[in-house]
N, C-alpha and C positions, 0 to 999 in steps of 0.2 A: 419575839412574837410566834407563836405557832400558825403555820400556811397551810392551805390545801387548793387542789387545784380546782378551776373552775371550769365545771362542765368537763367535758373529752377536750378541752382548748389547749393543755400543754401548759397554760398560764397559772402559775401560783398567786395567789392572794391571802391577805390574812385571815384568818379563822374566824375573826369577829370584824365587822364593818363598821361605817358612820354612815347615820341617816341624816340626810341634809335638811330635811324640811321643817325642823324648828327655827332655823336660821332663817327660812325666808318667807313665813307665812304671817299674818297679822301681828303676833304678838313676837317677833323676832327682836334680837337683840340689835345694838348699833352693830354696823359691818365690823368695826375695828375688833369686837368682841368676838364676831364669829369668825373672822380670819384667824384668830388666837385659839380658837378651838380646833379648826382645821390643822393648824400648823402642829397643836399639843397631838393632836390624833396621829399625825404623821412621826412625829419625834417617839411616838409609842410603839411605832410599828404596823399601824394601821395603812393599808395599800388598797382599801375596798371603801370606795363610797358611793351611796344611792342618792339619785336625785330625780328629779322630772322636770319637764318646762313648766307644769303646773304647780310647782312650788313658787307660791308669790302671794301676794296680795288678793290680786284679781286681774282680769285680761290686760290690763292697762302695763300689768308690772310683769308679765308673761316672759318666763326665761330668766327670772334674777335670778334662782341659785345655781344655774348654770355659769351665768356670768361672775357669780361669788366665787364659785369653786376655782374658774380659770383665774381670778384676779390673786386668789391667796395662793396656788401651786406658782403663778407667777413671782410671785415674792419668796417662796421657799428654794433653799438650796437642796438639791437632792430631788427627784422625783420617783418613777416607778409606780405611779398609782394609777389604779383602775376606776375610771369613772362610770357607773352605770347609770343613765339617764333614762326617761321614760316620757311617751307621747300618746295622747288620745283622751285628754280630759280638759275639759273648759274650765273657767273661773269666772263667770260671769257675776257681777256684785258678790265675789267672794263664795260664792257655792261652787259645787263641781257636778259636773255634767259629761257625759259621754260624746266624744265625736270621733267616729271611726271613718270619715269621708277621707277616702283615698288621696283626694286634692290636698286636705287639710294636713293630712301626715306626712305628704311629701313635702310640703311647705314648713310645716315645723321641725322635721328631721333637719332640712337646710338650716335653719335657723339656729336648733341645737347645735349643730355642726360648728357653725359660726362662734355661737356664745362660748363653746369650749375652747376658743382660739383658732379654730379652722385650718390648722396647720397639719393634722394627722386625724385618722379616721376617729369616730364615735367609739369608745372601746365597747359598750355593751349598749345597744339601744332596746327597750323594753315597750311591748305595745300594752298601754296602761290598763284597757279594761275594755273586753267586747260590745261593741255597740250592735244591738239587734237588728240596726237599721241598716247594716253591711255586713256582707259575709266575712267570715275569717279571712279568706282568699283575698277579698277586695281590700280588705284592710292591711293586710301584711304584703301586697305586691309592693306599694312604695319601700318598702324596708328591704325587700329582696333585691330591688332596682339599686338600692342605695348601698347596700354590699358589694353588688357588682361594679358599682361606681367608683368603689373605694372610699365611701363618706362614712360608713358602719364597716366595724371590725366583726363584732357580735351581735347575735339579737335573744332576747328573752321576750316572756310574756309575763302577763300579771294578770291575777283574777280569773284563771282559766281553768275549766275542767279537764279531766283525763281527755275526753274525746276532742275538745278543742285543742288540748297540746298537739294530739296526734295529727289534727288537720294543720295545725301551723307547722308541724315539723316536715309535712307532705310539699310544703312550700319553700321552705327557709331552714337551715340547719338552727336548731334552739339548744342554748346553753344553760340557761335559767329559767325557773319559774317563782313568781313573787306572789304569793296568797296570803291571805290572814291565817295565823297561827299563834296562840298562845295557852297556856293552862286553861283559860274559860272558854276558847273557842278551837276544839281540837277537830275541826272539819277534814283536814287534810289526812289524819289518821285513818278517816272513816269514808271518805270518797273516793281512796284509791289514788290521789294525788301525790302524795309521799311515797307511798309505794312504786307508782311509775316513774319518779324522779330518781329513786333508788336503781330500778332497774335499767334505766336509760341514761345513767350518770349524771344527769340534770343537778345542778348546785339549786336548792331549795331557799330562797329568801322569804322569811317569815316579818309579813309587817304588824304592826301593832303588837310587837312581842309583850308588852306589859298588858294588855285588856283595855287600852283606850285611858284616858284622863279620868276616869273614875276610879278603874283597878288602879293604876298608876298612884293614885294618891293613898290608896288603901292596902298597898301591900302588907303593911305590919300588922293588920287585922286579921291575916292567916297564919295561925298558932306554927303550922307546920312550916311554911316557908320563914317566918321568924326565926322560929328555934333553929333552923339550919343555920340561917344567917349569921346567928350568934356564936353558933360551934364553928363554924368554918370562917368565922372573921372576916366576913364580906358583907355588904349591903344584901335587902331584899332583890333588889334588880340583878346584883349576881348571882343570886339562886336561881331566879327564873332564866336568865339567858343561860346558866349552866344547864337548866334543864331542858330548854330547847336544845342545845349539843348534845344531851345524852341521847334525845328522841332518833337523831338519825345522823351518820356520818357526811350527809350530803347537804346539811342545813349549814347555813352561814347566817347568823343573825346581823341585823343592821338596825340597832337600836338608835333612835335619834337623840341629838344632843345639842343645846344652845349654851352649853356652859363649861369650861374646862374641868372640873370636879366631875362633871358626869361623864366625859370621856374617860377620864383615869378612870373612874369606879368600872366602867364599861371593860376597859382591857384588862382589869384585875380578874374578870370573871373567867377568863383563859384558863386559868390555874385552878379553878373548882371542879372537882370531880363529885359526881352524886353517883351513890350506889343503886341497883336496881330496886331494892327496897325504900330507898329513900324517894326516888322518882315516883313510883306506886304510893307512896303516901301522899305526893304532892297530887297525883291522879285524882285519888280519893278525896281530898280536901277540897279541890277545885271543882270536883265535878259535882258536889252537894249544893 
């Protein structure tokens, strides 16, 4: 598996990660199947897994994904995996709402630490989304405190603008930025976030890499993507992941998976290379 450095940490991780959300939300598979997916990812060289305290069915199920990952790692020989979790979203009745209250974030960081085993610092803790009811400074104060206490190793941010990233950096060292990015939503190319990540050597983690459920199910309807997939003997998903990787060396895709076949397909994308012309053809087709 190709590797890359996580931010400026000196820590190497796999060039493609595993997104854990599908294994914990309402449509999740049986636990044994999810553990099989995680183990298969590790077998294939994946060493970066993205999760969140809110990857669950609802508030009564909070931290499900973190506990699942810990259980899977406990039953796997060999480790060296970096788990990036997040805090700051709530799941009332299965909905998604923001909560940047410092008291809540301090508590959820503690619970995430325990859910992930409680024996070593959280590898990466990311503030999931800014809450307009609190300043960036207020919401990130608990993360700074947790870093100083040895509960968090590295900090990342999610759904942040350049200005918000800069404010975060004034409080704590930031190693990663996780914003939405795919061929149909290219805002990071135009709002300066991708450029800023390159400039600051921050790892960019694109969420919703396939454009959401509607796009995900209709990727074969895009002739350029379908043709390239056939020419390169990979799936249409592999072409989209290759497109993401071609956009910047700071990008580390984290596609979700809940089936062994999905993670196997994801890993094959590491070897797919797109020319500048092929990338531009995808750009033109998906922009229309």
